[in-house]
RODO-2510 file (C-alpha; in nm, 4 decimals, decimal comma):
residues 288
     n   res          X          Y          Z
     1     x    -0,2608    -5,8376     1,2123
     2     x    -0,4343    -5,5733     1,4166
     3     x    -0,5455    -5,2312     1,2954
     4     x    -0,3461    -5,0605     1,5703
     5     x    -0,0205    -5,2039     1,4376
     6     x    -0,1024    -5,0990     1,0793
     7     x    -0,1785    -4,7412     1,1875
     8     x     0,1465    -4,7270     1,3821
     9     x     0,3422    -4,8455     1,0771
    10     x     0,1758    -4,5823     0,8535
    11     x     0,2614    -4,3001     1,0936
    12     x     0,6186    -4,4223     1,1341
    13     x     0,6785    -4,4504     0,7583
    14     x     0,5329    -4,1117     0,6656
    15     x     0,7455    -3,7974     0,6843
    16     x     0,4403    -3,5728     0,6725
    17     x     0,1385    -3,5667     0,9037
    18     x    -0,1368    -3,8092     0,8064
    19     x    -0,5055    -3,7367     0,8396
    20     x    -0,7722    -3,9873     0,9353
    21     x    -0,9126    -4,0101     0,5794
    22     x    -0,5677    -4,0881     0,4391
    23     x    -0,4970    -4,3673     0,6857
    24     x    -0,8467    -4,5100     0,6503
    25     x    -0,8210    -4,5163     0,2684
    26     x    -0,4761    -4,6792     0,2808
    27     x    -0,6017    -4,9582     0,5088
    28     x    -0,9192    -5,0326     0,3091
    29     x    -0,7600    -5,0226    -0,0365
    30     x    -0,4713    -5,2476     0,0665
    31     x    -0,7063    -5,4999     0,2277
    32     x    -0,9322    -5,5096    -0,0800
    33     x    -0,6362    -5,5567    -0,3137
    34     x    -0,5158    -5,8527    -0,1077
    35     x    -0,8651    -6,0062    -0,1071
    36     x    -0,9008    -5,9732    -0,4853
    37     x    -0,5569    -6,1241    -0,5422
    38     x    -0,6343    -6,4215    -0,3207
    39     x    -0,9668    -6,4923    -0,4936
    40     x    -0,8497    -6,4588    -0,8536
    41     x    -0,5393    -6,6751    -0,8376
    42     x    -0,5136    -7,0259    -0,9778
    43     x    -0,4301    -7,1644    -0,6396
    44     x    -0,6983    -6,9884    -0,4401
    45     x    -0,6457    -6,9912    -0,0687
    46     x    -0,8805    -6,8541     0,1922
    47     x    -0,7777    -6,5094     0,3246
    48     x    -0,6835    -6,4766     0,6897
    49     x    -0,9621    -6,4056     0,9317
    50     x    -0,8340    -6,0585     1,0255
    51     x    -0,8230    -5,9328     0,6646
    52     x    -1,1917    -5,8967     0,5619
    53     x    -1,2772    -5,6636     0,8534
    54     x    -0,9954    -5,4311     0,7456
    55     x    -1,1642    -5,3760     0,4092
    56     x    -1,4499    -5,2032     0,5933
    57     x    -1,2405    -4,9870     0,8224
    58     x    -1,3912    -4,6533     0,9277
    59     x    -1,2333    -4,3286     1,0451
    60     x    -1,3723    -4,3856     1,3937
    61     x    -1,1824    -4,7124     1,4154
    62     x    -0,8600    -4,5418     1,3036
    63     x    -0,9050    -4,2730     1,5682
    64     x    -0,9628    -4,5411     1,8323
    65     x    -0,6370    -4,7075     1,7267
    66     x    -0,4524    -4,3744     1,7631
    67     x    -0,5919    -4,3242     2,1128
    68     x    -0,4815    -4,6752     2,2055
    69     x    -0,1286    -4,6024     2,0788
    70     x    -0,1074    -4,2800     2,2816
    71     x    -0,2190    -4,4647     2,5947
    72     x     0,0360    -4,7411     2,5321
    73     x     0,3230    -4,4951     2,4826
    74     x     0,2262    -4,3151     2,8020
    75     x     0,2021    -4,6343     3,0060
    76     x     0,5323    -4,7719     2,8785
    77     x     0,7152    -4,4380     2,9312
    78     x     0,8237    -4,3970     2,5717
    79     x     1,0164    -4,0866     2,4699
    80     x     0,7785    -4,0186     2,1798
    81     x     0,4043    -3,9862     2,1325
    82     x     0,1435    -3,9019     1,8693
    83     x     0,0519    -3,5371     1,8191
    84     x    -0,2317    -3,3962     1,6114
    85     x    -0,1542    -3,0987     1,3921
    86     x    -0,3658    -2,8915     1,1576
    87     x    -0,3112    -3,1309     0,8665
    88     x    -0,2983    -3,4670     1,0465
    89     x    -0,1220    -3,6882     1,2993
    90     x     0,2490    -3,7489     1,3363
    91     x     0,4992    -3,9162     1,5671
    92     x     0,7087    -3,6668     1,7615
    93     x     0,9392    -3,6613     2,0631
    94     x     0,8082    -3,5444     2,3957
    95     x     0,8791    -3,1918     2,5076
    96     x     1,1081    -3,2914     2,7929
    97     x     1,3578    -3,4328     2,5415
    98     x     1,3752    -3,1161     2,3297
    99     x     1,7240    -3,0146     2,4508
   100     x     1,8748    -3,3490     2,3483
   101     x     1,7000    -3,3485     2,0135
   102     x     1,8181    -2,9932     1,9461
   103     x     2,1787    -3,1154     1,9716
   104     x     2,1295    -3,2943     1,6393
   105     x     2,0916    -2,9552     1,4673
   106     x     2,3770    -2,7375     1,5983
   107     x     2,3537    -2,4956     1,3066
   108     x     1,9946    -2,4025     1,3834
   109     x     1,9641    -2,1553     1,6667
   110     x     1,6449    -2,0954     1,8561
   111     x     1,4968    -1,7708     1,7238
   112     x     1,2564    -1,6267     1,9725
   113     x     1,0040    -1,3634     1,8776
   114     x     1,0281    -1,0247     2,0434
   115     x     0,7410    -0,8827     2,2458
   116     x     0,6297    -0,6433     1,9670
   117     x     0,6368    -0,9308     1,7180
   118     x     0,4275    -1,1499     1,9499
   119     x     0,1724    -0,8727     1,9968
   120     x     0,1476    -0,8210     1,6206
   121     x     0,1144    -1,1954     1,5627
   122     x    -0,1598    -1,2243     1,8251
   123     x    -0,3650    -0,9467     1,6639
   124     x    -0,3348    -1,1067     1,3216
   125     x    -0,4179    -1,4544     1,4563
   126     x    -0,7339    -1,3496     1,6408
   127     x    -0,8695    -1,0976     1,3885
   128     x    -0,7552    -1,2334     1,0535
   129     x    -0,7815    -1,1404     0,7772
   130     x    -0,6718    -0,7932     0,8789
   131     x    -0,4895    -0,5061     0,7139
   132     x    -0,1675    -0,3548     0,8354
   133     x    -0,3531    -0,0331     0,9190
   134     x    -0,5916    -0,2332     1,1393
   135     x    -0,3002    -0,3767     1,3370
   136     x    -0,1454    -0,0316     1,3728
   137     x    -0,4751     0,1045     1,5039
   138     x    -0,4647    -0,1511     1,7885
   139     x    -0,0944    -0,1182     1,8739
   140     x    -0,0657     0,2536     1,8096
   141     x     0,2717     0,2239     1,6341
   142     x     0,3996     0,1273     1,2914
   143     x     0,4161    -0,2503     1,2324
   144     x     0,5906    -0,2614     0,8938
   145     x     0,9053    -0,4278     1,0294
   146     x     0,7131    -0,6693     1,2546
   147     x     0,4812    -0,7888     0,9769
   148     x     0,7719    -0,8382     0,7376
   149     x     0,9585    -1,0380     1,0037
   150     x     0,6579    -1,2652     1,0585
   151     x     0,6162    -1,3156     0,6834
   152     x     0,9849    -1,4062     0,6470
   153     x     0,9541    -1,6682     0,9220
   154     x     0,6526    -1,8263     0,7549
   155     x     0,4092    -1,7542     1,0382
   156     x     0,2051    -1,4966     0,8446
   157     x     0,1003    -1,4874     0,4807
   158     x    -0,0861    -1,2523     0,2471
   159     x    -0,4508    -1,3558     0,2138
   160     x    -0,5551    -1,1060    -0,0532
   161     x    -0,6602    -0,7432    -0,0769
   162     x    -0,9286    -0,5575     0,1152
   163     x    -1,2182    -0,3875    -0,0594
   164     x    -1,1054    -0,0465     0,0651
   165     x    -0,9557     0,2622    -0,0986
   166     x    -0,6049     0,1775    -0,2087
   167     x    -0,6738    -0,1998    -0,1960
   168     x    -0,4510    -0,2709     0,1109
   169     x    -0,3139    -0,6210     0,1704
   170     x    -0,4851    -0,8639     0,4071
   171     x    -0,2734    -1,0829     0,6372
   172     x    -0,3455    -1,4183     0,8032
   173     x    -0,1622    -1,7037     0,9728
   174     x    -0,0145    -2,0118     0,8046
   175     x    -0,0102    -2,3829     0,8866
   176     x     0,3410    -2,3319     1,0227
   177     x     0,1855    -2,1039     1,2845
   178     x    -0,0457    -2,3841     1,4004
   179     x     0,2404    -2,6345     1,3985
   180     x     0,4692    -2,3971     1,5879
   181     x     0,2210    -2,3446     1,8713
   182     x     0,0920    -2,7031     1,8692
   183     x    -0,2755    -2,6377     1,7918
   184     x    -0,5066    -2,8010     1,5405
   185     x    -0,7076    -2,4951     1,4367
   186     x    -0,7575    -2,1308     1,5247
   187     x    -1,0501    -2,2291     1,7466
   188     x    -0,8056    -2,3987     1,9848
   189     x    -0,6403    -2,0676     2,0742
   190     x    -0,7097    -1,9413     2,4279
   191     x    -1,0326    -1,7408     2,4548
   192     x    -1,0698    -1,7417     2,0769
   193     x    -1,4463    -1,6891     2,0723
   194     x    -1,4389    -1,4046     2,3260
   195     x    -1,1483    -1,2130     2,1738
   196     x    -1,3021    -1,2282     1,8286
   197     x    -1,6097    -1,0458     1,9576
   198     x    -1,4137    -0,7628     2,1177
   199     x    -1,4527    -0,4411     1,9201
   200     x    -1,1116    -0,3146     1,8109
   201     x    -1,0246     0,0468     1,7292
   202     x    -1,0549     0,1135     1,3591
   203     x    -0,7966     0,3066     1,1592
   204     x    -0,8873     0,6744     1,1264
   205     x    -0,9711     0,7431     0,7647
   206     x    -0,9201     1,1152     0,8182
   207     x    -0,5538     1,0785     0,9089
   208     x    -0,4530     0,9902     0,5547
   209     x    -0,6577     1,2748     0,4137
   210     x    -0,5078     1,5222     0,6617
   211     x    -0,1586     1,4101     0,5724
   212     x    -0,2116     1,4918     0,2051
   213     x    -0,1405     1,8565     0,1122
   214     x    -0,4499     2,0409     0,0020
   215     x    -0,4279     2,2671    -0,3003
   216     x    -0,5125     2,6311    -0,2353
   217     x    -0,7242     2,8258    -0,4828
   218     x    -0,5705     3,1624    -0,5593
   219     x    -0,8148     3,4521    -0,5617
   220     x    -0,8358     3,6349    -0,8932
   221     x    -0,8430     4,0169    -0,9001
   222     x    -1,1671     4,1596    -1,0360
   223     x    -1,1468     4,2705    -1,3975
   224     x    -1,2593     4,6284    -1,4548
   225     x    -1,4728     4,6879    -1,7652
   226     x    -1,3039     4,8799    -2,0441
   227     x    -1,4257     5,2327    -2,1268
   228     x    -1,5632     5,3037    -2,4734
   229     x    -1,2612     5,5190    -2,5588
   230     x    -1,0159     5,2450    -2,4663
   231     x    -1,2070     4,9853    -2,6627
   232     x    -1,1471     5,1685    -2,9947
   233     x    -0,8538     5,0318    -3,1901
   234     x    -0,5770     5,2705    -3,2922
   235     x    -0,5238     5,3137    -3,6716
   236     x    -0,2206     5,1529    -3,8250
   237     x     0,0370     5,3184    -4,0549
   238     x    -0,1978     5,3028    -4,3557
   239     x    -0,4655     5,4934    -4,1700
   240     x    -0,6943     5,1935    -4,1328
   241     x    -0,8110     5,0878    -3,7879
   242     x    -0,6278     4,7835    -3,6501
   243     x    -0,8339     4,4759    -3,5721
   244     x    -0,9456     4,4347    -3,2136
   245     x    -0,7252     4,1960    -3,0138
   246     x    -0,8580     3,8536    -2,9304
   247     x    -0,9617     3,8010    -2,5687
   248     x    -0,7572     3,4789    -2,5469
   249     x    -0,4427     3,6247    -2,7059
   250     x    -0,1658     3,7539    -2,4756
   251     x    -0,1184     4,1323    -2,4462
   252     x     0,1313     4,2910    -2,6864
   253     x     0,4837     4,3267    -2,5574
   254     x     0,6247     4,6766    -2,5649
   255     x     0,9653     4,6800    -2,7399
   256     x     1,2559     4,7724    -2,5200
   257     x     1,4252     5,1016    -2,5974
   258     x     1,7948     5,1149    -2,6654
   259     x     2,0240     5,3162    -2,4392
   260     x     2,1078     5,5708    -2,7109
   261     x     1,7426     5,6264    -2,7941
   262     x     1,6556     5,6591    -2,4285
   263     x     1,9314     5,9148    -2,3811
   264     x     1,8006     6,1247    -2,6713
   265     x     1,4431     6,1157    -2,5508
   266     x     1,5313     6,2169    -2,1949
   267     x     1,5239     6,5964    -2,1477
   268     x     1,8459     6,7729    -2,0655
   269     x     1,8776     6,8678    -1,7021
   270     x     2,0054     7,2213    -1,6409
   271     x     2,2080     7,3146    -1,3375
   272     x     2,0586     7,6643    -1,3418
   273     x     1,7579     7,7202    -1,1240
   274     x     1,4330     7,7734    -1,3006
   275     x     1,3378     8,1406    -1,3153
   276     x     1,5216     8,4318    -1,1547
   277     x     1,8558     8,5939    -1,2171
   278     x     2,1567     8,3616    -1,2479
   279     x     2,3622     8,6099    -1,0513
   280     x     2,1296     8,5871    -0,7593
   281     x     2,1761     8,2138    -0,7475
   282     x     2,5558     8,2343    -0,7171
   283     x     2,6926     8,2183    -0,3661
   284     x     2,8488     8,5422    -0,2283
   285     x     3,2262     8,5644    -0,2514
   286     x     3,4297     8,4843     0,0524
   287     x     3,5418     8,8102     0,2207
   288     x     3,8368     8,6527     0,3885
***
């Protein structure tokens, strides 16, 4: 039994991607278990010649077997191949058969990202972890809806909080992002090293401060010093001087006068002119 056939069987049986360490451990442990069982039995029989080398399998040998499988599938024009993802290798159909494979899932429609969503995703992918304000500084518009859409689709996740005032959230890409675009790591993105060195515009810290209303300090009128005569307290009904009012206490409220009392206190207004003879003030009689 060859190693290439064992690796192919492992990839075919697994529903999740398999890494090189996983496949290497599965091959070595299984081979050692078979060797121990053959040596400890009552009827000991020599193991097959191909088994002992499998107990010392290395990751380089597993990778060589994967490359041989890919070359075989390509030469024999198979409709599937082996693809490496961020978390391992898996068997998948070739891209030219995507339309036929999509017919098996009629309920799932192809959801394409809009241009603003792609721009937001690209900024997060190249400069992660990044805050929402950092993305808005690059795009120049609000990205609340775009970021929430990417989070809902599983392409972006919350990485933590930034050590900035307000502790804003930090965003980064997920493994589904790598699987969706068919790359192993973020370093496989086009021009990853160059775009990470480009200096991006930073969010203006003064914009938030300018947006907040500033409290105005009202100017207080200057307090005139009291004269010595005003500072003396008026005597009360018993003839004793009243205590001086406390500086912190409110000023006394003057009682409101009633209408009857106000009418009595108001002087009577006479219709006669002041001074002179009343007769002189009367208008002359009409001659006609």
